[in-house]
C-alpha positions in Angstrom: 42.4 39.9 5.9 46.1 39.1 6.6 45.6 39.2 10.3 43.6 36.0 10.0 46.7 34.1 8.8 48.9 35.5 11.5 46.5 34.8 14.3 47.0 31.4 16.0 43.3 31.3 17.0 41.7 31.7 13.5 38.8 29.4 12.8 38.5 27.3 9.6 35.7 29.6 8.4 37.8 32.7 8.9 40.7 31.2 7.1 38.5 30.1 4.2 36.8 33.5 3.9 40.1 35.4 4.0 41.7 33.2 1.4 38.7 33.5 -0.9 38.6 37.3 -0.5 42.3 37.5 -1.3 42.0 35.3 -4.4 39.0 37.3 -5.6 41.1 40.5 -5.4 44.1 38.7 -7.0 41.9 37.8 -10.0 40.6 41.3 -10.3 37.0 40.7 -9.1 35.1 43.8 -8.1 34.3 44.2 -4.4 30.7 43.0 -4.7 31.8 39.4 -5.5 32.0 37.3 -2.4 32.2 33.8 -3.9 34.7 32.3 -6.3 32.0 30.0 -7.6 29.9 33.0 -8.7 33.0 34.9 -10.1 34.2 31.8 -12.0 30.7 31.5 -13.6 30.8 35.1 -14.8 34.5 34.7 -16.0 33.4 31.5 -17.9 30.4 33.3 -19.5 32.7 36.2 -20.5 35.4 33.8 -21.8 32.9 31.8 -23.9 31.6 35.0 -25.4 35.2 36.0 -26.4 36.2 32.5 -27.7 35.7 31.5 -31.3 35.2 27.9 -32.3 38.7 27.9 -33.7 40.4 28.8 -30.4 40.1 27.0 -27.1 38.9 28.4 -23.8 41.8 28.7 -21.4 40.4 27.2 -18.2 43.7 27.6 -16.4 43.2 31.4 -16.5 40.1 31.1 -14.3 40.4 31.4 -10.5 40.2 28.2 -8.5 36.9 26.9 -7.2 35.9 27.8 -3.7 36.6 24.2 -2.5 40.1 24.2 -4.0 40.8 27.7 -2.6 39.7 26.6 0.8 42.3 23.8 1.0 45.0 26.1 -0.4 44.1 28.7 2.3 44.4 26.1 5.0 47.8 25.1 3.8 48.9 28.8 3.6 47.6 29.3 7.2 49.6 26.2 8.3 52.8 27.5 6.7 52.4 31.0 8.3 51.8 29.4 11.7 54.8 27.2 11.4 57.0 30.2 10.4 55.9 31.8 13.7 56.7 28.7 15.7 53.0 27.5 16.1 53.0 23.8 15.0 49.5 22.6 14.1 48.1 19.3 12.8 48.7 19.2 8.9 45.8 16.8 8.4 43.4 19.4 9.8 44.7 22.1 7.4 44.8 21.0 3.8 47.0 17.9 3.9 46.3 14.2 3.9 48.6 11.4 5.0 49.0 8.5 2.5 51.7 5.8 2.8 53.5 8.0 5.4 53.7 10.9 2.9 51.8 14.2 3.3 49.9 15.1 0.1 47.9 18.2 -0.5 44.1 17.9 -0.4 43.2 19.5 -3.7 39.4 19.7 -3.0 36.7 17.9 -1.2 34.6 17.7 -4.3 34.8 15.6 -7.4 36.3 17.4 -10.4 33.1 17.2 -12.3 29.7 15.5 -12.1 29.6 11.8 -13.0 27.4 12.5 -16.0 30.1 14.8 -17.4 32.9 12.4 -16.5 31.1 9.6 -18.3 31.2 11.6 -21.5 35.0 11.9 -21.6 36.7 9.2 -23.4 39.9 8.7 -25.4 40.7 6.9 -28.6 44.4 6.5 -28.0 46.1 4.4 -30.7 49.0 3.1 -28.7 48.2 0.7 -25.9 48.9 2.3 -22.6 47.4 5.7 -23.0 50.4 8.0 -22.7 50.8 11.8 -22.3 48.5 12.5 -25.3 45.5 10.7 -23.7 42.6 13.1 -23.4 41.4 11.3 -20.2 44.8 11.8 -18.6 44.9 15.5 -19.7 41.5 16.0 -18.1 42.8 14.3 -14.9 40.3 11.5 -15.1 40.8 7.7 -15.4 40.0 6.0 -18.6 36.6 4.5 -18.7 34.6 1.8 -20.5 33.7 4.5 -23.1 37.4 4.7 -24.2 37.7 3.1 -27.7 40.9 1.1 -27.4 41.5 0.5 -23.7 38.0 0.3 -22.3 39.4 1.7 -19.1 41.1 -1.6 -18.2 44.2 -2.2 -20.3 46.1 1.0 -20.0 48.3 2.9 -17.5 45.5 5.4 -16.9 42.9 2.9 -15.6 41.2 3.5 -12.3 42.4 1.3 -9.4 39.8 -1.4 -8.8 38.5 0.3 -5.6 38.1 3.7 -7.3 36.2 2.8 -10.4 33.3 5.2 -11.0 31.6 3.5 -13.9 
Protein backbone atom coordinates (compact mmCIF):
# COMPACT_ATOMS: atom_id res chain seq x y z
CA UNK A 1 0.00 0.00 0.00
CA UNK A 2 2.74 2.49 0.90
CA UNK A 3 4.66 1.62 -2.28
CA UNK A 4 1.92 3.43 -4.20
CA UNK A 5 2.76 6.75 -2.49
CA UNK A 6 6.48 6.30 -3.12
CA UNK A 7 6.13 5.40 -6.77
CA UNK A 8 6.32 8.35 -9.20
CA UNK A 9 4.18 6.39 -11.69
CA UNK A 10 1.14 5.63 -9.52
CA UNK A 11 -2.22 6.26 -11.15
CA UNK A 12 -5.03 8.27 -9.61
CA UNK A 13 -7.00 5.04 -9.11
CA UNK A 14 -4.10 3.37 -7.30
CA UNK A 15 -3.60 6.39 -5.05
CA UNK A 16 -7.31 6.54 -4.22
CA UNK A 17 -7.51 2.82 -3.42
CA UNK A 18 -4.34 2.83 -1.28
CA UNK A 19 -5.54 5.87 0.66
CA UNK A 20 -8.97 4.38 1.25
CA UNK A 21 -7.46 1.06 2.38
CA UNK A 22 -5.19 2.89 4.83
CA UNK A 23 -8.06 4.93 6.28
CA UNK A 24 -10.23 1.83 6.67
CA UNK A 25 -7.44 0.22 8.69
CA UNK A 26 -6.88 3.43 10.66
CA UNK A 27 -10.55 3.50 11.69
CA UNK A 28 -10.49 -0.18 12.68
CA UNK A 29 -12.53 -1.60 9.82
CA UNK A 30 -12.24 -5.33 9.32
CA UNK A 31 -10.47 -6.61 6.21
CA UNK A 32 -13.69 -7.32 4.29
CA UNK A 33 -14.61 -3.62 4.11
CA UNK A 34 -13.40 -2.13 0.83
CA UNK A 35 -15.33 1.14 0.81
CA UNK A 36 -15.43 4.04 3.23
CA UNK A 37 -19.01 4.70 2.13
CA UNK A 38 -20.10 1.24 3.25
CA UNK A 39 -18.08 1.40 6.47
CA UNK A 40 -19.45 4.87 7.33
CA UNK A 41 -22.98 3.55 6.90
CA UNK A 42 -22.32 0.67 9.30
CA UNK A 43 -20.58 3.03 11.76
CA UNK A 44 -23.56 5.40 11.53
CA UNK A 45 -26.08 2.63 12.19
CA UNK A 46 -24.00 1.44 15.15
CA UNK A 47 -23.64 4.99 16.45
CA UNK A 48 -27.38 5.64 16.19
CA UNK A 49 -28.15 2.46 18.12
CA UNK A 50 -25.80 3.54 20.94
CA UNK A 51 -27.01 7.14 21.07
CA UNK A 52 -29.84 8.22 23.31
CA UNK A 53 -32.07 11.15 22.52
CA UNK A 54 -30.35 13.15 25.25
CA UNK A 55 -26.90 12.82 23.71
CA UNK A 56 -25.75 13.76 20.26
CA UNK A 57 -24.17 11.59 17.63
CA UNK A 58 -20.50 12.51 17.13
CA UNK A 59 -20.21 12.65 13.33
CA UNK A 60 -16.59 13.83 13.63
CA UNK A 61 -15.68 10.36 14.93
CA UNK A 62 -16.68 8.73 11.63
CA UNK A 63 -14.15 8.15 8.86
CA UNK A 64 -14.21 10.58 5.93
CA UNK A 65 -16.29 9.87 2.86
CA UNK A 66 -14.62 8.11 -0.03
CA UNK A 67 -14.73 11.36 -2.02
CA UNK A 68 -12.99 13.35 0.75
CA UNK A 69 -10.46 10.55 1.32
CA UNK A 70 -9.66 10.54 -2.40
CA UNK A 71 -8.66 14.22 -2.35
CA UNK A 72 -6.68 13.78 0.87
CA UNK A 73 -4.86 10.80 -0.65
CA UNK A 74 -3.98 12.87 -3.70
CA UNK A 75 -2.51 15.62 -1.49
CA UNK A 76 -0.58 13.03 0.52
CA UNK A 77 0.82 11.52 -2.68
CA UNK A 78 1.82 14.98 -3.90
CA UNK A 79 3.65 15.70 -0.62
CA UNK A 80 5.53 12.39 -0.70
CA UNK A 81 6.52 12.98 -4.32
CA UNK A 82 7.79 16.48 -3.53
CA UNK A 83 9.85 15.10 -0.62
CA UNK A 84 11.58 12.80 -3.12
CA UNK A 85 12.21 15.64 -5.59
CA UNK A 86 9.42 14.75 -8.03
CA UNK A 87 7.43 17.95 -8.54
CA UNK A 88 3.94 17.36 -9.91
CA UNK A 89 1.01 19.63 -10.81
CA UNK A 90 -0.89 20.40 -7.54
CA UNK A 91 -4.15 21.12 -9.38
CA UNK A 92 -4.20 17.49 -10.57
CA UNK A 93 -3.66 16.14 -7.05
CA UNK A 94 -6.15 17.55 -4.56
CA UNK A 95 -5.53 21.29 -4.84
CA UNK A 96 -7.35 24.12 -6.62
CA UNK A 97 -6.03 27.57 -7.46
CA UNK A 98 -8.26 30.49 -6.42
CA UNK A 99 -7.03 34.10 -6.49
CA UNK A 100 -3.42 32.89 -6.85
CA UNK A 101 -3.74 30.80 -3.67
CA UNK A 102 -3.73 27.01 -3.54
CA UNK A 103 -6.66 25.67 -1.55
CA UNK A 104 -7.39 22.01 -0.79
CA UNK A 105 -10.19 20.33 -2.72
CA UNK A 106 -12.26 18.87 0.10
CA UNK A 107 -14.52 16.75 -2.09
CA UNK A 108 -16.05 16.71 -5.54
CA UNK A 109 -19.52 16.11 -4.11
CA UNK A 110 -21.90 18.43 -2.30
CA UNK A 111 -21.95 18.02 1.47
CA UNK A 112 -25.56 16.79 1.38
CA UNK A 113 -28.45 16.46 -1.06
CA UNK A 114 -30.32 19.68 -1.77
CA UNK A 115 -33.45 18.27 -0.13
CA UNK A 116 -31.56 17.94 3.16
CA UNK A 117 -29.81 21.28 2.82
CA UNK A 118 -33.18 22.93 2.27
CA UNK A 119 -34.31 21.65 5.68
CA UNK A 120 -31.47 23.33 7.59
CA UNK A 121 -32.26 26.81 8.82
CA UNK A 122 -31.29 29.09 11.66
CA UNK A 123 -33.22 31.40 13.90
CA UNK A 124 -30.33 33.60 14.97
CA UNK A 125 -31.50 36.51 17.07
CA UNK A 126 -28.67 38.89 16.30
CA UNK A 127 -28.42 40.19 12.76
CA UNK A 128 -25.32 38.81 11.09
CA UNK A 129 -25.47 35.10 11.99
CA UNK A 130 -22.31 34.68 14.03
CA UNK A 131 -20.48 31.66 15.43
CA UNK A 132 -23.63 30.17 17.00
CA UNK A 133 -25.50 30.04 13.68
CA UNK A 134 -26.59 26.44 13.00
CA UNK A 135 -26.21 26.96 9.25
CA UNK A 136 -22.62 28.10 9.72
CA UNK A 137 -21.93 25.16 12.07
CA UNK A 138 -23.26 22.77 9.41
CA UNK A 139 -21.05 24.52 6.84
CA UNK A 140 -23.94 25.64 4.66
CA UNK A 141 -25.02 29.12 3.70
CA UNK A 142 -28.12 30.60 5.27
CA UNK A 143 -31.20 30.13 3.10
CA UNK A 144 -34.64 31.62 2.59
CA UNK A 145 -35.84 29.23 5.31
CA UNK A 146 -33.84 31.09 7.96
CA UNK A 147 -36.18 32.97 10.28
CA UNK A 148 -34.39 36.31 10.70
CA UNK A 149 -31.95 36.70 7.82
CA UNK A 150 -33.77 34.82 5.00
CA UNK A 151 -30.33 33.99 3.64
CA UNK A 152 -29.79 37.55 2.45
CA UNK A 153 -29.03 39.93 5.30
CA UNK A 154 -26.30 38.07 7.19
CA UNK A 155 -22.57 37.34 6.97
CA UNK A 156 -23.34 33.70 6.13
CA UNK A 157 -25.38 34.38 2.99
CA UNK A 158 -24.42 32.58 -0.20
CA UNK A 159 -22.61 34.64 -2.84
CA UNK A 160 -25.06 35.59 -5.59
CA UNK A 161 -23.51 33.13 -8.06
CA UNK A 162 -23.64 30.20 -5.60
CA UNK A 163 -27.19 30.39 -4.32
CA UNK A 164 -28.74 26.93 -4.21
CA UNK A 165 -32.33 27.87 -3.40
